[in-house]
N, CA, C, O and the ligand as a Tripos MOL2 file, in Angstrom:
@<TRIPOS>MOLECULE
protein
  273   271    69     0     0
PROTEIN
NO_CHARGES

@<TRIPOS>ATOM
      1 N           4.9920    2.6260  -15.9230 N.3       1 MET1
      2 CA          6.2560    3.0990  -15.4980 C.3       1 MET1
      3 C           7.2990    2.0010  -15.4570 C.2       1 MET1
      4 O           6.9350    0.8820  -15.0940 O.2       1 MET1
      5 N           8.5260    2.2060  -15.7860 N.am      2 LYS2
      6 CA          9.4450    1.1530  -15.8210 C.3       2 LYS2
      7 C          10.8200    1.6690  -15.2710 C.2       2 LYS2
      8 O          11.2020    2.8120  -15.5210 O.2       2 LYS2
      9 N          11.5390    0.8050  -14.5270 N.am      3 ASN3
     10 CA         12.8360    1.0840  -13.9100 C.3       3 ASN3
     11 C          13.9350    0.2480  -14.5250 C.2       3 ASN3
     12 O          13.8380   -0.9780  -14.4580 O.2       3 ASN3
     13 N          14.9480    0.7970  -15.1040 N.am      4 ILE4
     14 CA         15.9740   -0.0530  -15.6860 C.3       4 ILE4
     15 C          17.2720    0.4640  -15.1410 C.2       4 ILE4
     16 O          17.4100    1.6180  -14.7370 O.2       4 ILE4
     17 N          18.2910   -0.5140  -15.1500 N.am      5 LYS5
     18 CA         19.6630   -0.2330  -14.8110 C.3       5 LYS5
     19 C          20.5010   -0.7870  -16.0270 C.2       5 LYS5
     20 O          20.5270   -1.9800  -16.3260 O.2       5 LYS5
     21 N          21.1780    0.2000  -16.6900 N.am      6 LEU6
     22 CA         22.0610   -0.1310  -17.7980 C.3       6 LEU6
     23 C          23.5460   -0.0940  -17.4400 C.2       6 LEU6
     24 O          23.9620    0.7910  -16.6930 O.2       6 LEU6
     25 N          24.3220   -0.9840  -17.9240 N.am      7 LYS7
     26 CA         25.7800   -0.8660  -17.8230 C.3       7 LYS7
     27 C          26.2070    0.0520  -18.8740 C.2       7 LYS7
     28 O          25.8800   -0.1180  -20.0490 O.2       7 LYS7
     29 N          26.9860    1.0950  -18.4420 N.am      8 VAL8
     30 CA         27.4120    2.1470  -19.4100 C.3       8 VAL8
     31 C          28.9490    2.3930  -19.2310 C.2       8 VAL8
     32 O          29.4380    2.7600  -18.1620 O.2       8 VAL8
     33 N          29.6570    2.1590  -20.3580 N.am      9 ASN9
     34 CA         31.1250    2.3820  -20.2590 C.3       9 ASN9
     35 C          31.3830    3.7790  -20.8580 C.2       9 ASN9
     36 O          30.5930    4.3180  -21.6330 O.2       9 ASN9
     37 N          32.5050    4.3080  -20.4590 N.am     10 GLY10
     38 CA         32.9310    5.6000  -20.9690 C.3      10 GLY10
     39 C          32.8700    6.8180  -20.0030 C.2      10 GLY10
     40 O          33.3680    7.9070  -20.2890 O.2      10 GLY10
     41 N          32.2650    6.5700  -18.9140 N.am     11 MET11
     42 CA         32.1480    7.6780  -17.9230 C.3      11 MET11
     43 C          33.5460    7.8010  -17.1430 C.2      11 MET11
     44 O          34.0810    6.8090  -16.6480 O.2      11 MET11
     45 N          34.0790    9.0430  -17.0700 N.am     12 HIS12
     46 CA         35.3570    9.2540  -16.4890 C.3      12 HIS12
     47 C          35.4270   10.0650  -15.1940 C.2      12 HIS12
     48 O          36.3710   10.0020  -14.4060 O.2      12 HIS12
     49 N          34.3630   10.8200  -15.0490 N.am     13 CYS13
     50 CA         34.3170   11.8360  -13.9050 C.3      13 CYS13
     51 C          32.9240   12.1570  -13.5510 C.2      13 CYS13
     52 O          31.9740   11.6730  -14.1660 O.2      13 CYS13
     53 N          32.7900   13.0260  -12.4940 N.am     14 GLN14
     54 CA         31.5090   13.3960  -12.0490 C.3      14 GLN14
     55 C          30.7000   14.2050  -13.0680 C.2      14 GLN14
     56 O          29.4700   14.1550  -13.0740 O.2      14 GLN14
     57 N          31.4210   14.9710  -13.9520 N.am     15 SER15
     58 CA         30.6780   15.7090  -15.0400 C.3      15 SER15
     59 C          30.0490   14.6810  -15.9560 C.2      15 SER15
     60 O          28.9440   14.8820  -16.4590 O.2      15 SER15
     61 N          30.7280   13.6190  -16.1660 N.am     16 CYS16
     62 CA         30.0140   12.6040  -17.0320 C.3      16 CYS16
     63 C          28.7460   12.1400  -16.4770 C.2      16 CYS16
     64 O          27.7660   12.0750  -17.2190 O.2      16 CYS16
     65 N          28.6580   11.7840  -15.1480 N.am     17 GLU17
     66 CA         27.5030   11.4320  -14.4420 C.3      17 GLU17
     67 C          26.4390   12.4650  -14.5740 C.2      17 GLU17
     68 O          25.2800   12.1450  -14.8390 O.2      17 GLU17
     69 N          26.8130   13.6940  -14.3950 N.am     18 MET18
     70 CA         25.8670   14.8070  -14.3900 C.3      18 MET18
     71 C          25.2400   15.0180  -15.7990 C.2      18 MET18
     72 O          24.0520   15.2850  -15.9800 O.2      18 MET18
     73 N          26.1830   14.8670  -16.7850 N.am     19 LEU19
     74 CA         25.8060   15.0020  -18.1180 C.3      19 LEU19
     75 C          24.7500   14.0870  -18.6060 C.2      19 LEU19
     76 O          23.7620   14.4640  -19.2370 O.2      19 LEU19
     77 N          25.0290   12.7790  -18.2570 N.am     20 ILE20
     78 CA         24.0510   11.7690  -18.5570 C.3      20 ILE20
     79 C          22.6840   11.9050  -17.8700 C.2      20 ILE20
     80 O          21.6110   11.7480  -18.4520 O.2      20 ILE20
     81 N          22.8350   12.2160  -16.5630 N.am     21 ARG21
     82 CA         21.6300   12.3650  -15.7070 C.3      21 ARG21
     83 C          20.7170   13.6010  -16.3250 C.2      21 ARG21
     84 O          19.5210   13.4940  -16.5940 O.2      21 ARG21
     85 N          21.4400   14.6830  -16.4800 N.am     22 ASP22
     86 CA         20.6610   15.9230  -16.9800 C.3      22 ASP22
     87 C          20.0860   15.7580  -18.3640 C.2      22 ASP22
     88 O          19.0140   16.2810  -18.6690 O.2      22 ASP22
     89 N          20.8120   15.0180  -19.2180 N.am     23 MET23
     90 CA         20.3730   14.7640  -20.6030 C.3      23 MET23
     91 C          19.1370   13.8700  -20.4630 C.2      23 MET23
     92 O          18.1430   14.1870  -21.1160 O.2      23 MET23
     93 N          19.0960   12.8360  -19.7170 N.am     24 LEU24
     94 CA         17.9790   11.9680  -19.5470 C.3      24 LEU24
     95 C          16.8280   12.6250  -18.9790 C.2      24 LEU24
     96 O          15.7200   12.5100  -19.5030 O.2      24 LEU24
     97 N          17.0430   13.3630  -17.8520 N.am     25 GLU25
     98 CA         15.9740   14.0420  -17.1000 C.3      25 GLU25
     99 C          15.3600   15.1980  -18.0350 C.2      25 GLU25
    100 O          14.2570   15.6980  -17.8150 O.2      25 GLU25
    101 N          16.1170   15.5300  -19.0010 N.am     26 GLY26
    102 CA         15.5660   16.6430  -19.9040 C.3      26 GLY26
    103 C          14.4650   16.0520  -20.8170 C.2      26 GLY26
    104 O          13.7200   16.7920  -21.4600 O.2      26 GLY26
    105 N          14.3820   14.7540  -20.8590 N.am     27 ASN27
    106 CA         13.2800   14.1720  -21.7250 C.3      27 ASN27
    107 C          12.0620   14.0060  -20.8350 C.2      27 ASN27
    108 O          12.1550   13.4970  -19.7170 O.2      27 ASN27
    109 N          10.8560   14.4650  -21.3740 N.am     28 LYS28
    110 CA          9.6500   14.4090  -20.6120 C.3      28 LYS28
    111 C           9.2080   13.0260  -20.1440 C.2      28 LYS28
    112 O           8.5140   12.8820  -19.1370 O.2      28 LYS28
    113 N           9.6400   11.9800  -20.9230 N.am     29 ALA29
    114 CA          9.2270   10.6770  -20.5080 C.3      29 ALA29
    115 C           9.9510   10.0310  -19.3840 C.2      29 ALA29
    116 O           9.5910    8.9660  -18.8810 O.2      29 ALA29
    117 N          11.0470   10.7610  -18.9890 N.am     30 VAL30
    118 CA         11.9600   10.3270  -17.9300 C.3      30 VAL30
    119 C          11.5060   10.9420  -16.5890 C.2      30 VAL30
    120 O          11.4400   12.1610  -16.4270 O.2      30 VAL30
    121 N          11.1990   10.0460  -15.6440 N.am     31 VAL31
    122 CA         10.8330   10.6440  -14.3020 C.3      31 VAL31
    123 C          12.0830   10.9600  -13.5130 C.2      31 VAL31
    124 O          12.1540   12.0580  -12.9620 O.2      31 VAL31
    125 N          13.1070   10.0650  -13.4080 N.am     32 SER32
    126 CA         14.3720   10.3780  -12.8400 C.3      32 SER32
    127 C          15.3990    9.4450  -13.3620 C.2      32 SER32
    128 O          15.1590    8.3340  -13.8350 O.2      32 SER32
    129 N          16.6200   10.0220  -13.2260 N.am     33 ALA33
    130 CA         17.7650    9.3450  -13.7430 C.3      33 ALA33
    131 C          18.9780    9.5240  -12.8650 C.2      33 ALA33
    132 O          19.1270   10.5860  -12.2610 O.2      33 ALA33
    133 N          19.8770    8.5180  -12.7580 N.am     34 SER34
    134 CA         21.0490    8.7290  -12.0350 C.3      34 SER34
    135 C          22.1170    7.8960  -12.7050 C.2      34 SER34
    136 O          21.8230    6.8590  -13.3010 O.2      34 SER34
    137 N          23.3950    8.3590  -12.6080 N.am     35 ALA35
    138 CA         24.5380    7.6560  -13.1700 C.3      35 ALA35
    139 C          25.5520    7.3590  -12.1380 C.2      35 ALA35
    140 O          25.7400    8.1950  -11.2540 O.2      35 ALA35
    141 N          26.2070    6.2860  -12.1530 N.am     36 ASP36
    142 CA         27.1550    5.8870  -11.1510 C.3      36 ASP36
    143 C          28.4510    5.4040  -11.8180 C.2      36 ASP36
    144 O          28.6030    4.2940  -12.3300 O.2      36 ASP36
    145 N          29.4070    6.4310  -11.7390 N.am     37 LEU37
    146 CA         30.7140    6.2630  -12.3940 C.3      37 LEU37
    147 C          31.4300    4.9520  -11.9920 C.2      37 LEU37
    148 O          31.9280    4.1960  -12.8270 O.2      37 LEU37
    149 N          31.4500    4.7250  -10.6100 N.am     38 LYS38
    150 CA         32.1970    3.5560  -10.1150 C.3      38 LYS38
    151 C          31.5530    2.2820  -10.5000 C.2      38 LYS38
    152 O          32.2460    1.3430  -10.8940 O.2      38 LYS38
    153 N          30.2870    2.1960  -10.4090 N.am     39 LYS39
    154 CA         29.6280    0.9360  -10.7670 C.3      39 LYS39
    155 C          29.3290    0.8010  -12.2750 C.2      39 LYS39
    156 O          28.8570   -0.2270  -12.7600 O.2      39 LYS39
    157 N          29.6290    1.8880  -12.9720 N.am     40 LYS40
    158 CA         29.4310    1.9130  -14.4720 C.3      40 LYS40
    159 C          27.8950    1.6560  -14.7750 C.2      40 LYS40
    160 O          27.5570    0.9150  -15.6970 O.2      40 LYS40
    161 N          27.0450    2.2570  -14.0150 N.am     41 THR41
    162 CA         25.5540    2.0270  -14.2620 C.3      41 THR41
    163 C          24.8430    3.3030  -14.4940 C.2      41 THR41
    164 O          25.3180    4.3600  -14.0780 O.2      41 THR41
    165 N          23.7820    3.2530  -15.1090 N.am     42 VAL42
    166 CA         22.8110    4.3200  -15.3530 C.3      42 VAL42
    167 C          21.3950    3.7910  -15.0450 C.2      42 VAL42
    168 O          20.9170    2.8440  -15.6680 O.2      42 VAL42
    169 N          20.7700    4.4120  -14.1000 N.am     43 THR43
    170 CA         19.4150    3.9250  -13.6390 C.3      43 THR43
    171 C          18.3860    4.9830  -14.0840 C.2      43 THR43
    172 O          18.5550    6.1900  -13.9060 O.2      43 THR43
    173 N          17.3950    4.4800  -14.6290 N.am     44 VAL44
    174 CA         16.3650    5.3200  -15.2360 C.3      44 VAL44
    175 C          14.9420    4.8910  -14.8910 C.2      44 VAL44
    176 O          14.5410    3.7530  -15.1340 O.2      44 VAL44
    177 N          14.2660    5.7370  -14.3740 N.am     45 LEU45
    178 CA         12.7590    5.4800  -14.1260 C.3      45 LEU45
    179 C          11.9420    6.3340  -15.1810 C.2      45 LEU45
    180 O          11.9650    7.5650  -15.1880 O.2      45 LEU45
    181 N          11.2700    5.6150  -16.0070 N.am     46 PHE46
    182 CA         10.6080    6.3490  -17.0600 C.3      46 PHE46
    183 C           9.2490    5.7200  -17.4270 C.2      46 PHE46
    184 O           8.8930    4.5910  -17.0890 O.2      46 PHE46
    185 N           8.5220    6.6100  -18.1760 N.am     47 ASN47
    186 CA          7.2000    6.1930  -18.6860 C.3      47 ASN47
    187 C           7.3720    5.3910  -19.9310 C.2      47 ASN47
    188 O           7.6950    5.9610  -20.9730 O.2      47 ASN47
    189 N           7.1690    4.0640  -19.8860 N.am     48 ASP48
    190 CA          7.4880    3.1470  -20.9440 C.3      48 ASP48
    191 C           6.3060    3.2020  -22.0240 C.2      48 ASP48
    192 O           6.3680    2.5280  -23.0530 O.2      48 ASP48
    193 N           5.2950    3.9890  -21.7500 N.am     49 ASN49
    194 CA          4.3720    4.2610  -22.8920 C.3      49 ASN49
    195 C           4.8640    5.3160  -23.8500 C.2      49 ASN49
    196 O           4.3840    5.4140  -24.9790 O.2      49 ASN49
    197 N           5.7790    6.0730  -23.4220 N.am     50 LYS50
    198 CA          6.2590    7.2040  -24.1460 C.3      50 LYS50
    199 C           7.6760    7.0630  -24.7430 C.2      50 LYS50
    200 O           8.0160    7.7170  -25.7290 O.2      50 LYS50
    201 N           8.4940    6.1870  -24.1140 N.am     51 ILE51
    202 CA          9.8070    6.0220  -24.6130 C.3      51 ILE51
    203 C          10.2570    4.6130  -24.2480 C.2      51 ILE51
    204 O           9.8500    4.0630  -23.2240 O.2      51 ILE51
    205 N          11.1040    4.0380  -25.1010 N.am     52 SER52
    206 CA         11.6220    2.7050  -24.9230 C.3      52 SER52
    207 C          12.9890    2.6300  -24.4140 C.2      52 SER52
    208 O          13.7330    3.6100  -24.4380 O.2      52 SER52
    209 N          13.3510    1.4470  -23.9350 N.am     53 THR53
    210 CA         14.7150    1.3350  -23.3070 C.3      53 THR53
    211 C          15.6740    1.4480  -24.5190 C.2      53 THR53
    212 O          16.7600    1.9920  -24.3180 O.2      53 THR53
    213 N          15.3880    1.0000  -25.7180 N.am     54 GLU54
    214 CA         16.2340    1.0960  -26.7730 C.3      54 GLU54
    215 C          16.4830    2.6150  -27.1470 C.2      54 GLU54
    216 O          17.6000    2.9920  -27.5010 O.2      54 GLU54
    217 N          15.4560    3.4300  -27.0610 N.am     55 GLU55
    218 CA         15.6540    4.8660  -27.3710 C.3      55 GLU55
    219 C          16.5460    5.5300  -26.1950 C.2      55 GLU55
    220 O          17.3320    6.4380  -26.4630 O.2      55 GLU55
    221 N          16.3970    5.0620  -24.9560 N.am     56 LEU56
    222 CA         17.1720    5.6120  -24.0150 C.3      56 LEU56
    223 C          18.6690    5.3620  -24.1590 C.2      56 LEU56
    224 O          19.5310    6.2020  -23.9010 O.2      56 LEU56
    225 N          18.9000    4.0750  -24.6130 N.am     57 ARG57
    226 CA         20.2920    3.6320  -24.9100 C.3      57 ARG57
    227 C          20.9500    4.4570  -26.0340 C.2      57 ARG57
    228 O          22.1160    4.8490  -26.0000 O.2      57 ARG57
    229 N          20.0580    4.6810  -27.0510 N.am     58 LYS58
    230 CA         20.4500    5.4880  -28.1790 C.3      58 LYS58
    231 C          20.8480    6.8810  -27.7170 C.2      58 LYS58
    232 O          21.8770    7.4000  -28.1500 O.2      58 LYS58
    233 N          20.0130    7.5300  -26.7990 N.am     59 MET59
    234 CA         20.2970    8.8330  -26.3640 C.3      59 MET59
    235 C          21.6760    8.9350  -25.6440 C.2      59 MET59
    236 O          22.4220    9.9090  -25.7450 O.2      59 MET59
    237 N          21.9220    7.8500  -24.9270 N.am     60 ILE60
    238 CA         23.2070    7.8330  -24.1140 C.3      60 ILE60
    239 C          24.3330    7.6760  -25.1540 C.2      60 ILE60
    240 O          25.3630    8.3410  -25.0410 O.2      60 ILE60
    241 N          24.1650    6.8750  -26.0840 N.am     61 GLU61
    242 CA         25.2060    6.7420  -27.1720 C.3      61 GLU61
    243 C          25.4640    8.0350  -27.9290 C.2      61 GLU61
    244 O          26.6010    8.3930  -28.2330 O.2      61 GLU61
    245 N          24.3930    8.7040  -28.2140 N.am     62 ASP62
    246 CA         24.4280    9.9920  -28.9620 C.3      62 ASP62
    247 C          25.3510   11.0230  -28.2970 C.2      62 ASP62
    248 O          25.9610   11.8510  -28.9730 O.2      62 ASP62
    249 N          25.4420   10.9580  -26.9540 N.am     63 ILE63
    250 CA         26.3430   11.9390  -26.3100 C.3      63 ILE63
    251 C          27.7550   11.3740  -26.0090 C.2      63 ILE63
    252 O          28.5520   11.9500  -25.2680 O.2      63 ILE63
    253 N          27.9980   10.2150  -26.6330 N.am     64 GLY64
    254 CA         29.3520    9.6430  -26.5320 C.3      64 GLY64
    255 C          29.6750    8.6080  -25.6370 C.2      64 GLY64
    256 O          30.8540    8.2920  -25.4770 O.2      64 GLY64
    257 N          28.6730    7.9860  -24.9760 N.am     65 TYR65
    258 CA         28.9530    6.8370  -24.0220 C.3      65 TYR65
    259 C          28.5300    5.6020  -24.6310 C.2      65 TYR65
    260 O          27.8880    5.5610  -25.6810 O.2      65 TYR65
    261 N          28.9240    4.5120  -23.9130 N.am     66 LYS66
    262 CA         28.7570    3.1580  -24.5230 C.3      66 LYS66
    263 C          27.9230    2.2530  -23.6370 C.2      66 LYS66
    264 O          28.4380    1.5680  -22.7530 O.2      66 LYS66
    265 N          26.5800    2.2660  -23.9040 N.am     67 PRO67
    266 CA         25.8520    1.2650  -23.1470 C.3      67 PRO67
    267 C          26.0610   -0.1770  -23.6510 C.2      67 PRO67
    268 O          26.0850   -0.4020  -24.8610 O.2      67 PRO67
    269 N          26.2060   -1.1080  -22.7820 N.am     68 GLU68
    270 CA         26.4750   -2.5550  -23.1990 C.3      68 GLU68
    271 C          25.2370   -3.1120  -23.7630 C.2      68 GLU68
    272 O          25.2110   -4.2730  -24.1700 O.2      68 GLU68
    273 CU         33.7120   13.1120  -17.3240 Cu       69 CU69
@<TRIPOS>BOND
     1     1     2 1
     2     2     3 1
     3     3     4 2
     4     3     5 am
     5     5     6 1
     6     6     7 1
     7     7     8 2
     8     7     9 am
     9     9    10 1
    10    10    11 1
    11    11    12 2
    12    11    13 am
    13    13    14 1
    14    14    15 1
    15    15    16 2
    16    15    17 am
    17    17    18 1
    18    18    19 1
    19    19    20 2
    20    19    21 am
    21    21    22 1
    22    22    23 1
    23    23    24 2
    24    23    25 am
    25    25    26 1
    26    26    27 1
    27    27    28 2
    28    27    29 am
    29    29    30 1
    30    30    31 1
    31    31    32 2
    32    31    33 am
    33    33    34 1
    34    34    35 1
    35    35    36 2
    36    35    37 am
    37    37    38 1
    38    38    39 1
    39    39    40 2
    40    39    41 am
    41    41    42 1
    42    42    43 1
    43    43    44 2
    44    43    45 am
    45    45    46 1
    46    46    47 1
    47    47    48 2
    48    47    49 am
    49    49    50 1
    50    50    51 1
    51    51    52 2
    52    51    53 am
    53    53    54 1
    54    54    55 1
    55    55    56 2
    56    55    57 am
    57    57    58 1
    58    58    59 1
    59    59    60 2
    60    59    61 am
    61    61    62 1
    62    62    63 1
    63    63    64 2
    64    63    65 am
    65    65    66 1
    66    66    67 1
    67    67    68 2
    68    67    69 am
    69    69    70 1
    70    70    71 1
    71    71    72 2
    72    71    73 am
    73    73    74 1
    74    74    75 1
    75    75    76 2
    76    75    77 am
    77    77    78 1
    78    78    79 1
    79    79    80 2
    80    79    81 am
    81    81    82 1
    82    82    83 1
    83    83    84 2
    84    83    85 am
    85    85    86 1
    86    86    87 1
    87    87    88 2
    88    87    89 am
    89    89    90 1
    90    90    91 1
    91    91    92 2
    92    91    93 am
    93    93    94 1
    94    94    95 1
    95    95    96 2
    96    95    97 am
    97    97    98 1
    98    98    99 1
    99    99   100 2
   100    99   101 am
   101   101   102 1
   102   102   103 1
   103   103   104 2
   104   103   105 am
   105   105   106 1
   106   106   107 1
   107   107   108 2
   108   107   109 am
   109   109   110 1
   110   110   111 1
   111   111   112 2
   112   111   113 am
   113   113   114 1
   114   114   115 1
   115   115   116 2
   116   115   117 am
   117   117   118 1
   118   118   119 1
   119   119   120 2
   120   119   121 am
   121   121   122 1
   122   122   123 1
   123   123   124 2
   124   123   125 am
   125   125   126 1
   126   126   127 1
   127   127   128 2
   128   127   129 am
   129   129   130 1
   130   130   131 1
   131   131   132 2
   132   131   133 am
   133   133   134 1
   134   134   135 1
   135   135   136 2
   136   135   137 am
   137   137   138 1
   138   138   139 1
   139   139   140 2
   140   139   141 am
   141   141   142 1
   142   142   143 1
   143   143   144 2
   144   143   145 am
   145   145   146 1
   146   146   147 1
   147   147   148 2
   148   147   149 am
   149   149   150 1
   150   150   151 1
   151   151   152 2
   152   151   153 am
   153   153   154 1
   154   154   155 1
   155   155   156 2
   156   155   157 am
   157   157   158 1
   158   158   159 1
   159   159   160 2
   160   159   161 am
   161   161   162 1
   162   162   163 1
   163   163   164 2
   164   163   165 am
   165   165   166 1
   166   166   167 1
   167   167   168 2
   168   167   169 am
   169   169   170 1
   170   170   171 1
   171   171   172 2
   172   171   173 am
   173   173   174 1
   174   174   175 1
   175   175   176 2
   176   175   177 am
   177   177   178 1
   178   178   179 1
   179   179   180 2
   180   179   181 am
   181   181   182 1
   182   182   183 1
   183   183   184 2
   184   183   185 am
   185   185   186 1
   186   186   187 1
   187   187   188 2
   188   187   189 am
   189   189   190 1
   190   190   191 1
   191   191   192 2
   192   191   193 am
   193   193   194 1
   194   194   195 1
   195   195   196 2
   196   195   197 am
   197   197   198 1
   198   198   199 1
   199   199   200 2
   200   199   201 am
   201   201   202 1
   202   202   203 1
   203   203   204 2
   204   203   205 am
   205   205   206 1
   206   206   207 1
   207   207   208 2
   208   207   209 am
   209   209   210 1
   210   210   211 1
   211   211   212 2
   212   211   213 am
   213   213   214 1
   214   214   215 1
   215   215   216 2
   216   215   217 am
   217   217   218 1
   218   218   219 1
   219   219   220 2
   220   219   221 am
   221   221   222 1
   222   222   223 1
   223   223   224 2
   224   223   225 am
   225   225   226 1
   226   226   227 1
   227   227   228 2
   228   227   229 am
   229   229   230 1
   230   230   231 1
   231   231   232 2
   232   231   233 am
   233   233   234 1
   234   234   235 1
   235   235   236 2
   236   235   237 am
   237   237   238 1
   238   238   239 1
   239   239   240 2
   240   239   241 am
   241   241   242 1
   242   242   243 1
   243   243   244 2
   244   243   245 am
   245   245   246 1
   246   246   247 1
   247   247   248 2
   248   247   249 am
   249   249   250 1
   250   250   251 1
   251   251   252 2
   252   251   253 am
   253   253   254 1
   254   254   255 1
   255   255   256 2
   256   255   257 am
   257   257   258 1
   258   258   259 1
   259   259   260 2
   260   259   261 am
   261   261   262 1
   262   262   263 1
   263   263   264 2
   264   263   265 am
   265   265   266 1
   266   266   267 1
   267   267   268 2
   268   267   269 am
   269   269   270 1
   270   270   271 1
   271   271   272 2
@<TRIPOS>SUBSTRUCTURE
     1 MET1         2 RESIDUE 1 A MET
     2 LYS2         6 RESIDUE 1 A LYS
     3 ASN3        10 RESIDUE 1 A ASN
     4 ILE4        14 RESIDUE 1 A ILE
     5 LYS5        18 RESIDUE 1 A LYS
     6 LEU6        22 RESIDUE 1 A LEU
     7 LYS7        26 RESIDUE 1 A LYS
     8 VAL8        30 RESIDUE 1 A VAL
     9 ASN9        34 RESIDUE 1 A ASN
    10 GLY10       38 RESIDUE 1 A GLY
    11 MET11       42 RESIDUE 1 A MET
    12 HIS12       46 RESIDUE 1 A HIS
    13 CYS13       50 RESIDUE 1 A CYS
    14 GLN14       54 RESIDUE 1 A GLN
    15 SER15       58 RESIDUE 1 A SER
    16 CYS16       62 RESIDUE 1 A CYS
    17 GLU17       66 RESIDUE 1 A GLU
    18 MET18       70 RESIDUE 1 A MET
    19 LEU19       74 RESIDUE 1 A LEU
    20 ILE20       78 RESIDUE 1 A ILE
    21 ARG21       82 RESIDUE 1 A ARG
    22 ASP22       86 RESIDUE 1 A ASP
    23 MET23       90 RESIDUE 1 A MET
    24 LEU24       94 RESIDUE 1 A LEU
    25 GLU25       98 RESIDUE 1 A GLU
    26 GLY26      102 RESIDUE 1 A GLY
    27 ASN27      106 RESIDUE 1 A ASN
    28 LYS28      110 RESIDUE 1 A LYS
    29 ALA29      114 RESIDUE 1 A ALA
    30 VAL30      118 RESIDUE 1 A VAL
    31 VAL31      122 RESIDUE 1 A VAL
    32 SER32      126 RESIDUE 1 A SER
    33 ALA33      130 RESIDUE 1 A ALA
    34 SER34      134 RESIDUE 1 A SER
    35 ALA35      138 RESIDUE 1 A ALA
    36 ASP36      142 RESIDUE 1 A ASP
    37 LEU37      146 RESIDUE 1 A LEU
    38 LYS38      150 RESIDUE 1 A LYS
    39 LYS39      154 RESIDUE 1 A LYS
    40 LYS40      158 RESIDUE 1 A LYS
    41 THR41      162 RESIDUE 1 A THR
    42 VAL42      166 RESIDUE 1 A VAL
    43 THR43      170 RESIDUE 1 A THR
    44 VAL44      174 RESIDUE 1 A VAL
    45 LEU45      178 RESIDUE 1 A LEU
    46 PHE46      182 RESIDUE 1 A PHE
    47 ASN47      186 RESIDUE 1 A ASN
    48 ASP48      190 RESIDUE 1 A ASP
    49 ASN49      194 RESIDUE 1 A ASN
    50 LYS50      198 RESIDUE 1 A LYS
    51 ILE51      202 RESIDUE 1 A ILE
    52 SER52      206 RESIDUE 1 A SER
    53 THR53      210 RESIDUE 1 A THR
    54 GLU54      214 RESIDUE 1 A GLU
    55 GLU55      218 RESIDUE 1 A GLU
    56 LEU56      222 RESIDUE 1 A LEU
    57 ARG57      226 RESIDUE 1 A ARG
    58 LYS58      230 RESIDUE 1 A LYS
    59 MET59      234 RESIDUE 1 A MET
    60 ILE60      238 RESIDUE 1 A ILE
    61 GLU61      242 RESIDUE 1 A GLU
    62 ASP62      246 RESIDUE 1 A ASP
    63 ILE63      250 RESIDUE 1 A ILE
    64 GLY64      254 RESIDUE 1 A GLY
    65 TYR65      258 RESIDUE 1 A TYR
    66 LYS66      262 RESIDUE 1 A LYS
    67 PRO67      266 RESIDUE 1 A PRO
    68 GLU68      270 RESIDUE 1 A GLU
    69 CU69       273 GROUP 0 **** ****
């Protein structure tokens, strides 16, 4: 299990937070996810045997946000 906090640019409102959270939590390797618009962070607890940090970043990018 691994817990990461990514800096993510491009979130504008609460829907953005929910979109990112729901998208990540829709992946079976993700235990929990949360996004914070004000801090520009996305926190993810995930099974690192099944998915990598790089893949998570890519998933966030694929829906239009910009992980640093
Ligand atoms: Cu938004």
